[in-house]
C-alpha positions as CSV (number, residue, x, y, z in Angstrom):
1,M,90.0,89.3,98.8
2,L,88.8,88.5,95.3
3,A,90.2,85.6,93.3
4,E,91.6,86.5,89.9
5,G,88.9,86.8,87.3
6,N,86.1,86.8,89.8
7,I,83.9,89.9,89.3
8,T,80.9,88.7,91.2
9,E,81.6,90.7,94.3
10,N,80.1,94.2,94.8
11,G,81.7,96.6,92.3
12,G,81.6,94.3,89.3
13,I,83.6,95.9,86.5
14,W,85.2,98.4,88.8
15,T,86.7,95.5,90.8
16,L,88.0,94.0,87.5
17,L,89.5,97.4,86.6
18,Q,90.8,97.6,90.2
19,L,89.6,101.1,90.8
20,T,89.4,102.3,94.3
21,N,86.5,104.2,95.7
22,N,88.6,107.4,95.6
23,Q,89.5,106.8,92.0
24,I,85.8,106.4,91.1
25,I,85.0,109.6,93.0
26,I,87.7,111.4,90.9
27,I,85.9,110.1,87.8
28,D,82.6,111.4,89.3
29,I,84.1,114.8,89.8
30,I,85.4,114.9,86.2
31,I,81.9,113.9,84.9
32,G,80.4,116.5,87.2
33,I,82.6,119.2,85.6
34,G,81.4,118.0,82.2
35,V,77.8,118.3,83.4
36,I,78.5,121.9,84.5
37,L,80.0,122.7,81.1
38,L,77.0,121.2,79.3
39,L,74.6,123.2,81.4
40,I,76.6,126.4,80.7
41,T,76.3,125.6,77.0
42,L,72.6,125.0,77.3
43,L,72.1,128.2,79.2
44,Y,74.0,130.1,76.4
45,V,71.7,128.6,73.8
46,Y,68.6,129.3,75.8
47,L,69.6,132.9,76.6
48,G,70.2,133.5,72.9
49,S,66.7,132.1,72.1
50,Y,65.2,134.3,74.9
51,R,66.7,137.4,73.5
52,K,65.3,136.6,70.1
53,F,61.7,135.4,71.1
54,R,61.1,136.6,74.6
55,S,58.8,133.6,75.3
56,K,57.7,132.4,78.8
57,F,58.7,128.8,77.7
58,T,62.3,129.8,77.0
59,L,62.4,131.7,80.3
60,G,61.2,128.5,82.0
61,L,64.0,126.6,80.3
62,I,66.6,129.2,81.5
63,L,65.3,128.9,85.1
64,F,65.3,125.1,84.8
65,A,68.9,125.1,83.5
66,L,70.0,127.5,86.2
67,L,68.6,125.4,89.0
68,L,70.1,122.2,87.5
69,L,73.4,124.1,87.2
70,L,73.2,125.2,90.9
71,Q,72.6,121.5,91.9
72,S,75.5,120.3,89.8
73,V,77.9,122.9,91.1
74,L,76.9,122.1,94.7
75,F,77.1,118.3,94.2
76,T,80.5,118.6,92.6
77,Y,81.7,120.9,95.3
78,L,80.5,118.5,98.0
79,L,82.3,115.6,96.3
80,L,85.5,117.7,96.3
81,T,85.3,119.0,99.9
82,Y,83.3,116.8,102.2
83,S,84.8,113.5,103.2
84,C,81.4,112.0,104.1
85,F,80.7,111.9,100.3
86,R,83.9,109.8,99.9
87,T,82.9,106.9,102.1
88,E,83.4,103.4,100.8
89,G,80.8,102.4,98.4
90,M,79.6,105.9,97.5
91,G,81.6,106.3,94.3
92,L,79.7,103.9,92.2
93,P,76.2,105.2,92.8
94,F,77.4,108.8,92.3
95,F,79.1,107.7,89.1
96,F,75.9,106.3,87.6
97,L,73.9,109.4,88.6
98,N,76.5,111.7,87.0
99,F,76.9,109.5,83.9
100,I,73.1,109.4,83.3
101,E,72.8,113.2,83.8
102,F,75.7,113.9,81.5
103,F,74.3,111.9,78.6
104,A,70.7,113.2,79.2
105,L,72.1,116.7,78.9
106,F,74.2,115.8,75.9
107,M,71.1,114.5,74.1
108,L,69.1,117.6,75.1
109,I,71.8,119.9,73.7
110,W,72.0,117.9,70.5
111,V,68.2,118.1,70.0
112,T,68.2,121.8,71.0
113,L,70.8,122.6,68.4
114,E,69.1,120.7,65.6
């Protein structure tokens, strides 16, 4: 049991916020859905560019985004359905992976739309 104000145990800020592993997994799922939406947006933009220019590079971007979308859908599905992904301590690493991927895609969309 942690003493009040002690955040040195594993979990750091999450312990301070008193989030359980299941709550962190729910946040992971929400971020995963956000990643899926960003990838769908990116695909929409890339498909529009491909229709206009018909370049191999744009086709490569479409295939890359499709594969990343497949990975994100599968990962979010596994978080929702398989209990082995909900074991203690798994929420935080998944959170950081999804968080980084979300903001990387956000920046990619921002640069693409410029």
